[in-house]
C-alpha positions as CSV (number, residue, x, y, z in Angstrom):
1,M,-35.1,-72.4,33.8
2,H,-34.5,-69.5,36.2
3,K,-30.8,-70.3,36.4
4,K,-30.5,-70.2,32.6
5,V,-32.2,-66.8,32.4
6,M,-30.0,-65.5,35.1
7,G,-26.9,-66.8,33.4
8,F,-27.9,-65.2,30.1
9,I,-28.4,-61.9,31.8
10,V,-25.0,-62.1,33.5
11,L,-23.3,-62.9,30.2
12,S,-25.1,-60.0,28.5
13,C,-23.9,-57.6,31.1
14,I,-20.3,-58.8,30.8
15,F,-20.5,-58.3,27.0
16,I,-21.9,-54.8,27.3
17,L,-19.3,-53.8,29.9
18,S,-16.5,-55.2,27.8
19,A,-17.7,-53.3,24.8
20,G,-17.9,-50.1,26.7
21,C,-14.3,-50.5,27.7
22,V,-13.0,-50.5,24.2
23,S,-11.4,-47.2,23.4
24,A,-12.2,-45.1,20.3
25,P,-9.5,-45.1,17.7
26,Q,-6.8,-42.5,18.6
27,E,-5.2,-40.3,16.0
28,S,-1.6,-41.2,15.4
29,P,1.1,-38.6,16.2
30,S,1.7,-38.2,12.5
31,S,-2.0,-37.3,12.0
32,Q,-2.0,-34.8,14.8
33,A,1.1,-33.3,13.4
34,A,-0.5,-32.9,10.0
35,V,-3.5,-31.1,11.6
36,T,-1.2,-28.9,13.6
37,H,1.0,-28.1,10.5
38,K,-2.0,-26.8,8.6
39,A,-1.5,-23.3,9.8
40,V,-3.6,-20.3,8.7
41,T,-1.9,-18.3,5.9
42,P,-0.8,-14.9,7.1
43,H,-3.2,-12.1,5.8
44,Y,-2.0,-8.5,5.5
45,I,-4.0,-5.4,4.8
46,V,-2.3,-3.0,2.4
47,G,-3.3,0.6,2.5
48,V,-3.1,2.5,-0.8
49,D,-4.0,5.8,-2.3
50,A,-6.4,4.4,-4.8
51,N,-6.3,7.6,-6.9
52,F,-2.6,7.5,-7.7
53,P,-2.0,5.9,-11.1
54,P,-0.1,4.0,-12.3
55,F,0.7,2.7,-8.8
56,A,-2.9,2.2,-7.6
57,S,-6.3,3.1,-9.1
58,Q,-9.9,2.2,-8.2
59,D,-12.6,1.7,-10.7
60,R,-16.4,2.4,-10.3
61,D,-16.9,-1.2,-9.0
62,G,-14.4,-0.7,-6.2
63,N,-11.7,-2.8,-7.8
64,I,-8.2,-1.6,-7.0
65,T,-5.5,-2.2,-9.7
66,G,-2.1,-0.9,-10.6
67,F,1.6,-1.5,-10.6
68,D,2.0,-1.9,-6.8
69,I,-1.1,-4.1,-6.7
70,D,0.3,-6.6,-9.2
71,A,3.8,-6.4,-7.7
72,L,2.6,-7.1,-4.1
73,R,0.3,-9.9,-5.3
74,W,3.3,-11.6,-6.9
75,I,5.4,-11.1,-3.8
76,A,2.7,-12.5,-1.6
77,G,2.4,-15.6,-3.7
78,K,6.1,-16.2,-3.6
79,E,6.4,-15.5,0.2
80,G,3.3,-17.5,1.2
81,F,1.0,-14.8,2.5
82,E,-2.2,-13.1,1.4
83,V,-2.8,-9.4,0.7
84,E,-5.9,-7.3,0.8
85,F,-5.9,-3.8,-0.6
86,V,-7.9,-1.0,0.9
87,S,-8.2,2.6,0.0
88,V,-7.1,5.1,2.7
89,P,-6.7,8.9,2.9
90,W,-3.1,9.5,2.1
91,D,-2.6,11.9,5.0
92,Q,-3.9,9.1,7.4
93,A,-1.8,6.2,5.9
94,I,1.0,6.3,8.5
95,P,-1.3,6.9,11.5
96,L,-3.4,3.9,10.3
97,L,-0.3,1.8,10.0
98,E,0.9,2.7,13.4
99,A,-2.5,2.0,14.9
100,G,-2.6,-1.5,13.4
101,N,-5.5,-0.8,11.0
102,I,-3.3,-1.7,8.0
103,D,-0.1,-3.7,7.8
104,L,1.6,-2.2,4.8
105,I,1.6,1.1,2.8
106,A,2.0,1.0,-1.0
107,S,1.2,3.2,-4.0
108,G,4.3,5.2,-4.7
109,M,5.3,6.3,-1.2
110,M,8.5,8.5,-1.3
111,V,11.2,7.8,1.2
112,N,12.3,10.7,3.4
113,N,13.8,11.2,6.8
114,E,10.5,12.4,8.4
115,R,8.8,9.2,7.4
116,R,11.8,7.0,8.4
117,E,11.2,8.1,12.0
118,R,7.8,6.4,12.0
119,V,8.0,3.5,9.6
120,N,10.5,1.0,8.1
121,F,10.9,1.1,4.4
122,S,11.6,-1.8,2.1
123,Q,14.4,-1.5,-0.4
124,P,13.5,1.2,-3.0
125,Y,12.0,-0.1,-6.2
126,Y,11.6,3.0,-8.4
127,T,12.8,6.6,-8.8
128,V,10.4,9.6,-9.2
129,S,10.5,13.3,-9.3
130,L,8.2,16.1,-8.2
131,G,6.7,18.0,-11.2
132,V,5.0,21.3,-11.4
133,A,1.9,21.8,-13.5
134,I,0.1,25.0,-14.5
135,R,-2.9,25.9,-16.7
136,T,-2.0,26.2,-20.3
137,G,-1.3,29.7,-21.3
138,S,-1.1,31.1,-17.8
139,G,2.4,32.4,-18.3
140,I,3.7,31.0,-15.0
141,V,7.4,29.9,-14.9
142,I,9.2,27.6,-12.5
143,Q,11.0,30.5,-10.8
144,D,7.6,31.8,-9.6
145,I,7.4,28.6,-7.5
146,Y,10.8,29.2,-5.9
147,D,10.0,32.8,-5.3
148,G,6.7,32.0,-3.6
149,R,4.8,34.4,-5.7
150,I,1.8,32.1,-6.7
151,R,-0.8,30.0,-5.1
152,V,0.2,26.3,-4.9
153,G,-1.8,23.1,-4.5
154,A,-0.6,19.8,-3.3
155,Q,-2.0,16.5,-1.9
156,A,-2.5,16.4,1.8
157,G,0.1,14.1,3.5
158,S,2.4,14.1,0.4
159,T,6.1,14.9,0.1
160,D,5.0,17.5,-2.3
161,A,3.2,19.4,0.4
162,T,6.1,18.9,2.8
163,W,8.5,20.5,0.2
164,V,6.3,23.6,0.0
165,V,6.1,24.0,3.8
166,E,9.9,23.5,4.3
167,N,11.2,25.5,1.4
168,L,8.6,28.2,0.9
169,I,6.5,28.8,4.0
170,K,9.1,28.2,6.7
171,T,11.6,30.3,4.8
172,G,9.1,33.2,4.6
173,K,9.0,33.2,0.8
174,M,5.3,32.3,0.7
175,P,2.4,32.8,3.1
176,A,0.8,29.7,4.4
177,S,-2.5,30.8,3.0
178,N,-1.1,30.4,-0.5
179,L,-0.9,26.6,0.0
180,S,-4.1,24.6,-0.6
181,L,-4.2,20.9,0.3
182,Y,-6.5,18.4,-1.4
183,P,-7.3,14.8,-0.5
184,D,-6.3,13.3,-3.9
185,I,-4.8,14.4,-7.2
186,T,-8.1,14.4,-9.0
187,N,-9.4,17.2,-6.7
188,L,-6.1,18.9,-7.0
189,T,-6.0,18.9,-10.8
190,R,-9.6,20.0,-11.0
191,N,-8.9,23.0,-8.7
192,L,-5.9,23.9,-10.9
193,E,-8.1,23.8,-14.0
194,E,-10.8,26.0,-12.2
195,G,-8.2,28.6,-11.2
196,N,-8.4,28.0,-7.5
197,V,-4.6,27.5,-7.5
198,D,-2.0,28.7,-9.9
199,A,0.2,25.6,-9.9
200,A,0.1,22.0,-8.7
201,I,3.0,19.9,-7.4
202,I,2.5,16.2,-8.1
203,Q,4.8,13.3,-8.2
204,S,5.8,12.1,-11.6
205,P,5.0,9.8,-13.5
206,T,1.5,10.2,-11.8
207,L,1.4,13.8,-12.9
208,Q,1.8,13.0,-16.6
209,Q,-1.0,10.4,-16.5
210,D,-3.3,12.6,-14.5
211,I,-3.1,15.7,-16.8
212,A,-3.5,13.7,-20.0
213,G,-6.2,15.4,-22.1
214,R,-6.5,18.4,-19.8
215,P,-5.6,22.0,-20.5
216,V,-2.6,21.7,-18.2
217,V,1.1,21.5,-18.9
218,V,4.2,20.6,-16.9
219,I,6.8,23.4,-16.7
220,G,9.5,21.6,-14.7
221,T,10.5,19.6,-11.6
222,I,11.6,20.7,-8.2
223,L,13.0,17.4,-6.9
224,S,14.4,14.5,-8.9
225,D,15.9,11.1,-8.2
226,Q,13.5,10.5,-5.3
227,K,13.2,6.8,-4.1
228,I,9.8,5.1,-3.5
229,A,9.4,2.0,-1.4
230,Y,6.8,0.0,0.7
231,A,6.4,0.9,4.3
232,V,5.7,-1.3,7.3
233,R,5.4,-0.8,11.1
234,K,8.7,-0.6,12.9
235,S,7.5,-3.5,15.1
236,D,7.1,-5.8,12.2
237,P,10.6,-6.9,11.0
238,E,9.3,-10.3,9.8
239,L,6.9,-8.7,7.2
240,L,9.7,-6.3,6.1
241,A,12.0,-9.2,5.5
242,R,9.4,-11.0,3.5
243,I,8.7,-7.9,1.4
244,D,12.4,-7.3,0.7
245,E,13.0,-10.9,-0.2
246,G,10.0,-11.1,-2.5
247,L,10.8,-7.8,-4.1
248,S,14.4,-8.9,-4.8
249,Q,13.1,-12.0,-6.6
250,L,10.5,-10.0,-8.5
251,M,13.1,-7.5,-9.8
252,K,15.1,-10.3,-11.2
253,D,12.1,-11.9,-12.9
254,P,11.1,-11.0,-16.5
255,L,7.7,-10.0,-15.1
256,W,9.3,-6.9,-13.5
257,D,10.1,-5.3,-16.8
258,Q,6.7,-6.4,-18.2
259,L,4.9,-4.6,-15.4
260,K,6.9,-1.4,-15.8
261,Q,6.1,-1.4,-19.5
262,Q,2.5,-2.2,-18.9
263,Y,2.1,0.7,-16.5
264,G,4.3,3.2,-18.3
265,L,7.2,3.1,-15.8
266,E,10.1,2.5,-18.2
């Protein structure tokens, strides 16, 4: 009896040890490859001036919409990446891009040599001009701008402000104190209405949309045929190539004309 018990114990131990030696099922190379292939979709932060219709606007709930928003979402879908839009102070847009806080600048950014030194631009996608607006009945004419005889308002960080500095202040035609800078065009237009400045320089077609229904009129333009484009860091050629490729496809798609019509950019 004792021998039988001992034999049973020995057999049980052998069975347990054998079972412990059986390896767990291993993933096949194809399964591992499938897991590896499931990469995270690139996610880019787009900095916009959210008070610059029709390119970008923000409603009371914080939703950002506009021509550039719809265009970049379409491009992102085609090129296989995601975009997230955040409102940034326009005069801080390029510093934020350089610091890596955002990956792309949109909302009607005009191309100029000063900006080219700091960012890489996509291919241009629209042409704009700089318009001059005054209070209705003020009697101011466009020559008053060129002669530097009046107080001028512009958005901080804009090409509009740069034009005033380069062409009026640095040439001695206008004192620097006659230039007032505002964080966005809503504040700029309000100060024009209130008489704190005599004229406002704002990029068209944003100017026309901003002054609609206000006692303000456009008296002319100071720059025309200016190109706008998207801006990326100089160290990010891959994103630039994706933007250019997607933009080329979008401009050939019927949606492009539909978007321009929808946002008054025809």
